C-alpha positions as CSV (number, residue, x, y, z in Angstrom):
1,M,5.2,-5.3,-38.5
2,T,4.6,-7.3,-35.4
3,P,4.3,-5.4,-32.2
4,R,7.8,-6.6,-31.2
5,E,9.3,-5.5,-34.5
6,R,7.6,-2.1,-34.2
7,V,9.0,-1.6,-30.7
8,M,12.5,-2.8,-31.3
9,H,12.8,-0.8,-34.6
10,A,11.7,2.3,-32.8
11,I,14.2,1.9,-29.9
12,D,16.9,1.4,-32.5
13,H,15.8,4.7,-34.1
14,E,14.5,3.1,-37.3
15,A,11.4,3.6,-39.3
16,T,8.2,1.8,-38.3
17,D,4.8,1.3,-39.9
18,R,3.3,3.3,-37.0
19,L,4.5,4.4,-33.7
20,P,4.6,1.7,-31.0
21,V,1.9,2.4,-28.3
22,Q,2.0,2.1,-24.6
23,C,-0.9,2.8,-22.1
24,Y,-1.0,3.7,-18.4
25,L,-4.3,3.8,-16.6
26,T,-5.6,4.2,-13.1
27,P,-8.1,1.4,-12.1
28,E,-11.0,3.9,-12.4
29,M,-10.0,5.0,-15.9
30,H,-9.5,1.4,-16.9
31,A,-13.0,0.5,-15.9
32,A,-14.5,3.5,-17.6
33,L,-12.7,2.8,-20.9
34,K,-13.6,-0.9,-20.7
35,E,-17.2,-0.1,-20.4
36,R,-17.1,2.4,-23.2
37,L,-15.1,0.2,-25.6
38,G,-16.8,-3.1,-24.7
39,Q,-13.3,-4.7,-24.4
40,E,-10.0,-4.4,-22.7
41,P,-8.5,-0.9,-23.5
42,F,-5.1,-2.4,-24.0
43,V,-6.5,-4.6,-26.7
44,A,-8.5,-1.8,-28.3
45,F,-5.5,0.5,-28.2
46,E,-3.3,-2.2,-29.8
47,V,-0.7,-1.8,-27.0
48,D,2.6,-3.3,-28.3
49,F,4.0,-4.5,-24.9
50,R,3.4,-7.5,-22.6
51,T,4.9,-8.0,-19.2
52,V,6.0,-11.3,-17.7
53,G,7.3,-12.1,-14.2
54,P,7.6,-14.7,-11.5
55,A,4.8,-15.8,-9.3
56,R,5.0,-15.0,-5.6
57,T,4.9,-18.1,-3.5
58,R,5.4,-16.6,0.0
59,P,2.1,-15.6,1.5
60,A,1.8,-11.9,2.3
61,R,1.4,-10.7,5.8
62,Q,-2.3,-10.3,6.6
63,P,-3.7,-7.1,8.2
64,E,-5.2,-7.4,11.7
65,S,-8.9,-7.4,12.0
66,G,-10.2,-3.8,12.2
67,S,-7.0,-2.4,10.9
68,A,-6.9,0.5,8.4
69,V,-4.3,-1.4,6.5
70,L,-5.6,-3.2,3.4
71,Y,-2.5,-5.1,2.5
72,Y,1.2,-5.5,3.3
73,D,3.9,-5.5,0.6
74,E,6.9,-7.8,0.6
75,F,8.9,-5.4,2.8
76,G,6.3,-5.3,5.5
77,V,4.9,-1.9,4.7
78,G,1.2,-1.5,5.1
79,Y,-1.1,0.3,2.7
80,A,-4.6,1.8,2.7
81,N,-6.7,3.5,0.0
82,V,-6.5,7.3,0.2
83,A,-8.8,9.5,-1.8
84,N,-7.2,12.0,-4.2
85,N,-8.4,15.2,-5.9
86,A,-8.9,13.4,-9.3
87,G,-11.9,11.5,-7.9
88,G,-10.1,8.2,-7.4
89,E,-8.0,6.4,-4.8
90,Y,-4.4,5.5,-4.5
91,L,-2.8,3.0,-2.2
92,E,-0.7,4.9,0.2
93,A,1.6,3.7,2.9
94,V,0.1,4.0,6.4
95,D,2.3,1.6,8.4
96,L,5.9,2.6,7.8
97,A,7.7,-0.5,9.0
98,L,11.1,0.6,7.7
99,A,11.0,3.7,9.8
100,R,11.3,1.6,12.9
101,I,14.7,0.2,11.8
102,E,17.1,2.4,13.8
103,T,20.4,0.3,14.1
104,M,22.4,-2.1,12.1
105,D,21.2,-4.8,14.5
106,D,17.7,-3.9,13.5
107,V,18.7,-4.3,9.9
108,A,20.2,-7.7,10.6
109,A,17.1,-8.9,12.5
110,Y,14.4,-7.6,10.0
111,D,12.4,-10.1,8.1
112,W,13.6,-9.1,4.6
113,P,12.0,-10.6,1.5
114,S,14.0,-13.0,-0.6
115,P,14.2,-13.7,-4.3
116,D,13.5,-17.3,-3.3
117,D,10.0,-16.2,-2.5
118,Y,9.1,-16.5,-6.2
119,D,8.5,-19.2,-8.8
120,Y,10.3,-18.3,-12.0
121,S,9.3,-21.4,-13.9
122,V,6.0,-19.7,-15.0
123,I,7.8,-17.2,-17.2
124,P,8.4,-19.3,-20.3
125,A,4.6,-20.0,-20.6
126,Q,3.8,-16.3,-20.2
127,I,6.2,-15.5,-23.0
128,A,4.7,-18.1,-25.2
129,A,1.2,-16.7,-24.6
130,S,2.5,-13.2,-25.7
131,E,4.3,-14.3,-28.9
132,G,4.8,-11.4,-31.3
133,Y,4.6,-8.7,-28.6
134,A,7.6,-6.8,-27.1
135,I,8.2,-8.8,-23.9
136,C,9.1,-6.8,-20.8
137,A,10.4,-8.0,-17.4
138,G,10.4,-5.9,-14.3
139,H,8.5,-2.7,-13.6
140,A,8.8,1.0,-12.5
141,G,9.1,0.0,-8.9
142,Q,12.5,-1.6,-9.1
143,P,14.8,-0.5,-7.6
144,D,12.8,2.8,-7.1
145,I,15.0,3.9,-4.2
146,I,13.4,7.2,-3.4
147,N,9.8,6.2,-3.7
148,G,10.1,2.5,-2.8
149,V,12.1,3.0,0.4
150,G,10.3,6.3,1.1
151,R,7.0,4.5,1.4
152,G,8.3,2.4,4.2
153,R,10.7,4.9,5.8
154,G,9.4,8.4,4.9
155,M,10.7,10.3,1.8
156,A,12.4,13.0,3.9
157,Q,14.3,10.4,5.9
158,V,15.4,8.6,2.7
159,L,16.7,11.8,1.2
160,C,18.6,12.6,4.4
161,D,20.0,9.0,4.4
162,I,21.3,9.5,0.9
163,V,22.8,12.9,1.4
164,T,24.5,11.9,4.7
165,H,25.4,8.3,3.6
166,D,23.7,7.1,6.7
167,E,24.8,3.6,7.5
168,V,21.4,2.2,8.4
169,G,19.5,4.0,5.7
170,T,22.0,2.9,3.0
171,A,21.8,-0.7,4.3
172,I,18.0,-0.6,3.9
173,I,18.3,0.9,0.4
174,D,20.8,-1.8,-0.7
175,K,18.5,-4.5,0.7
176,R,15.9,-3.3,-1.8
177,V,18.4,-2.9,-4.7
178,D,19.9,-6.3,-4.2
179,Y,16.5,-8.0,-3.9
180,F,15.2,-6.6,-7.2
181,Y,18.5,-7.1,-9.0
182,E,18.4,-10.8,-8.2
183,I,14.7,-11.1,-9.1
184,S,15.6,-9.5,-12.5
185,R,18.5,-11.8,-13.0
186,R,16.5,-14.9,-12.4
187,S,13.6,-13.7,-14.5
188,L,16.0,-13.1,-17.4
189,I,17.5,-16.5,-17.0
190,A,14.0,-18.0,-17.0
191,G,13.2,-16.0,-20.1
192,E,15.8,-17.9,-22.1
193,G,16.8,-14.9,-24.2
194,K,13.2,-14.0,-25.2
195,V,12.8,-11.0,-22.9
196,D,13.1,-7.8,-25.0
197,I,13.1,-5.1,-22.4
198,L,14.1,-4.9,-18.7
199,W,12.0,-2.3,-17.1
200,I,13.3,-0.4,-14.0
201,G,12.4,2.9,-12.3
202,E,13.7,5.7,-10.2
203,D,11.8,9.0,-9.9
204,L,14.7,11.5,-10.2
205,G,12.7,14.6,-11.1
206,T,10.3,17.2,-9.7
207,Q,8.3,19.8,-11.5
208,K,11.1,22.3,-11.2
209,G,14.2,20.3,-11.7
210,P,16.0,17.1,-10.7
211,T,15.2,15.7,-7.2
212,I,18.9,15.3,-6.5
213,S,22.1,17.0,-7.8
214,P,24.2,15.5,-10.6
215,A,26.9,14.9,-8.0
216,T,24.6,12.9,-5.8
217,F,23.3,11.0,-8.8
218,D,26.9,10.1,-9.7
219,A,27.9,9.1,-6.1
220,F,24.8,7.3,-5.0
221,F,22.3,6.4,-7.8
222,R,24.5,5.8,-10.8
223,P,26.3,2.7,-9.5
224,R,23.1,1.1,-8.3
225,I,21.1,1.8,-11.5
226,Q,24.1,0.8,-13.7
227,R,23.9,-2.7,-12.3
228,F,20.5,-3.1,-13.9
229,I,21.4,-1.6,-17.2
230,D,24.4,-3.8,-17.5
231,L,22.4,-6.8,-16.5
232,G,19.8,-6.2,-19.2
233,H,22.4,-5.7,-21.8
234,E,24.2,-8.9,-20.7
235,F,21.0,-10.8,-21.5
236,G,20.5,-9.0,-24.8
237,C,17.7,-6.7,-23.6
238,K,17.0,-3.1,-24.0
239,V,16.6,-1.3,-20.7
240,A,13.8,1.2,-20.0
241,M,13.7,3.4,-16.9
242,H,10.7,5.2,-15.5
243,S,11.3,8.6,-14.1
244,C,8.8,11.4,-13.5
245,G,9.6,15.0,-13.5
246,S,12.4,17.2,-14.9
247,T,15.4,15.0,-15.6
248,R,17.0,16.9,-18.6
249,P,20.3,17.7,-16.8
250,L,20.7,14.0,-16.0
251,M,20.0,12.7,-19.6
252,P,23.6,12.9,-20.7
253,R,24.4,10.6,-17.8
254,F,21.6,8.2,-18.7
255,I,23.0,8.0,-22.2
256,E,26.6,7.4,-21.0
257,M,25.2,4.5,-18.8
258,G,23.6,2.9,-21.9
259,L,20.0,3.5,-21.0
260,D,17.8,2.8,-24.1
261,V,14.4,4.2,-23.1
262,L,13.3,6.9,-20.7
263,D,9.7,6.2,-19.7
264,A,6.8,8.3,-18.4
265,V,8.4,11.5,-19.8
266,Q,6.3,14.5,-18.8
267,P,6.1,17.6,-21.0
268,E,5.1,20.0,-18.1
269,P,8.2,20.2,-15.9
270,V,11.0,22.6,-16.4
271,G,13.2,21.8,-19.4
272,M,11.1,19.0,-20.7
273,V,10.0,20.7,-24.0
274,P,9.4,17.8,-26.4
275,E,11.0,19.6,-29.4
276,E,14.1,20.4,-27.4
277,L,14.4,16.9,-26.0
278,K,14.2,15.4,-29.5
279,A,16.8,17.8,-30.9
280,E,19.3,17.3,-28.1
281,F,18.9,13.6,-27.2
282,G,16.5,12.1,-29.8
283,D,19.2,10.2,-31.7
284,K,20.6,8.5,-28.6
285,L,17.6,8.0,-26.3
286,T,14.1,6.7,-26.9
287,F,11.3,8.6,-25.1
288,C,8.1,7.1,-23.9
289,G,5.3,9.4,-22.8
290,L,4.9,13.2,-23.4
291,I,1.1,13.2,-23.8
292,S,0.1,15.5,-21.0
293,T,-1.8,13.8,-18.2
294,Q,-1.7,17.0,-16.1
295,H,-3.3,19.5,-18.5
296,T,-4.3,18.4,-22.0
297,L,-5.9,15.0,-21.3
298,P,-8.0,16.0,-18.2
299,H,-8.7,19.6,-19.1
300,G,-8.4,20.0,-22.9
301,T,-11.0,19.5,-25.6
302,V,-11.1,16.5,-27.9
303,E,-9.4,18.7,-30.6
304,D,-6.7,19.8,-28.1
305,C,-5.9,16.2,-27.5
306,R,-5.8,15.3,-31.2
307,E,-3.6,18.3,-31.9
308,E,-1.1,17.3,-29.1
309,A,-1.1,13.7,-30.3
310,R,-0.4,14.7,-33.9
311,D,2.4,17.0,-32.7
312,R,4.1,14.2,-30.8
313,I,3.8,11.9,-33.7
314,K,5.3,14.4,-36.1
315,V,8.1,15.8,-33.8
316,M,9.0,12.8,-31.6
317,G,8.4,10.0,-34.1
318,A,10.6,11.4,-36.8
319,G,13.5,9.0,-37.3
320,G,12.3,6.6,-34.6
321,G,13.1,6.9,-30.9
322,Y,9.6,7.5,-29.6
323,I,6.9,5.3,-28.0
324,F,3.5,7.0,-28.0
325,S,2.1,7.1,-24.5
326,P,0.5,9.2,-21.9
327,A,3.0,10.8,-19.5
328,H,1.7,8.8,-16.6
329,C,-1.4,6.9,-15.4
330,I,-4.5,8.6,-16.9
331,Q,-6.6,9.9,-14.0
332,P,-10.3,9.3,-13.4
333,D,-11.2,13.0,-14.0
334,T,-10.2,12.6,-17.7
335,P,-13.0,12.5,-20.3
336,V,-13.1,9.2,-22.0
337,E,-13.5,10.8,-25.4
338,N,-10.1,12.6,-24.9
339,V,-8.4,9.3,-24.3
340,L,-10.0,7.8,-27.4
341,A,-8.9,10.8,-29.4
342,I,-5.2,10.4,-28.7
343,Y,-5.2,6.7,-29.5
344,E,-7.2,7.2,-32.7
345,E,-4.5,9.6,-33.8
346,A,-1.7,7.1,-32.8
347,L,-3.4,4.2,-34.6
348,G,-4.6,6.2,-37.6
349,K,-8.1,4.9,-37.4
350,P,-11.4,5.3,-35.4
351,L,-12.0,3.3,-32.3
352,P,-15.4,1.6,-31.5
C-alpha cells in the first residue's frame, strides 16, 4: 500500500498492510533522533502524512530591540522561549495584545490578519512533491479557540467570555474562526481535490474531564467547529481534530458532527482507557495517538514501550480506525531508545 492508501483505508475502518504512522516531536527530541538515526526521523519512521499550506506574504511585526519577545504571530501576540520541566523550551505568550481589546470600537480598530496575507498558488507544487502520501491541510491551531485566543487574551478571560457570551470576547473569537475558515477554504480550492485530510484543533479536555460542559459545547463550540467539518467534507476530505485531555463525554457529539479522526488522544486522563474507547466508538471514529507521552515513553523501560506499542496495535488496530502515534509531542526528557522501540513495533522491523 502507498502511505495515502494506508491512511485512507484505516480511516474508513478497513484492513491495511500495517498501521499508518504519525509522529509529534519537540525540537529538542527531533534533533536528538536525527543525530541518532543519521536522517530525518519522519523518514526513518516512515510517517504516512505530509502537510501543505499557503506561504505567508505579509511580513510579521518585528520585536523592538532589547525586548524579551522573540516573535509576533499574525494576531499581534508576542512570544518568548520559556524553560519547562522536561529540559526544553516552549514558546509562550508574553505580550497579550488581545487582552488590551476592551470595547467593540477596539475590535473594529484592531489590525486583524487577513486570508489575503497568503499565497495559495504554492500548494499544487507542494502536493506534487508529496505524491503517494496522505496530504493534509491545516493544523491543530485552527480554530483552536481556547488556546489560540487564550494566548493573546488569557485563558481565564476567554473561558469567562465563552460562558457569559461577552460581546467583545465573542467578536475576538469569531475573528479567529473566520480567518482560519477562509484560509482553509482557499487552501482546499488550491488543492484541486488532492487534499485528503483537513486538520483542525480545539483542546476540549483536561486530565479530569472536559474543559467545558456538553451544553456549552453545543451552544458555543459546536456551530463553529461544524463549519470546518462541513467544509472538509464539501471538498471530499476527511477531517481530523486535535484535542488533548478527557473528551469521552463529547465523543458522541463528534460522531454526530461527522468528525472522522480524533487526534492526539491521551490514555492517561479520566475515561480515556484505550480498550473502552475502541469498544464504544472504534467503529465510528478513528483515533490517532494513545502512546503515553506522560508516563511510558519518558519513564518506562524499552520493554515497557514495546509492550504498550504492541497492545495499541492489537487493540486499537483491529478492524482499522487507528493511526499509530504518540499522544502528543515527545518531550526532551524521553530516552531515544524508547522512541525507537515504539516505531520498531509499529513498522515491524528494526531501525538503524
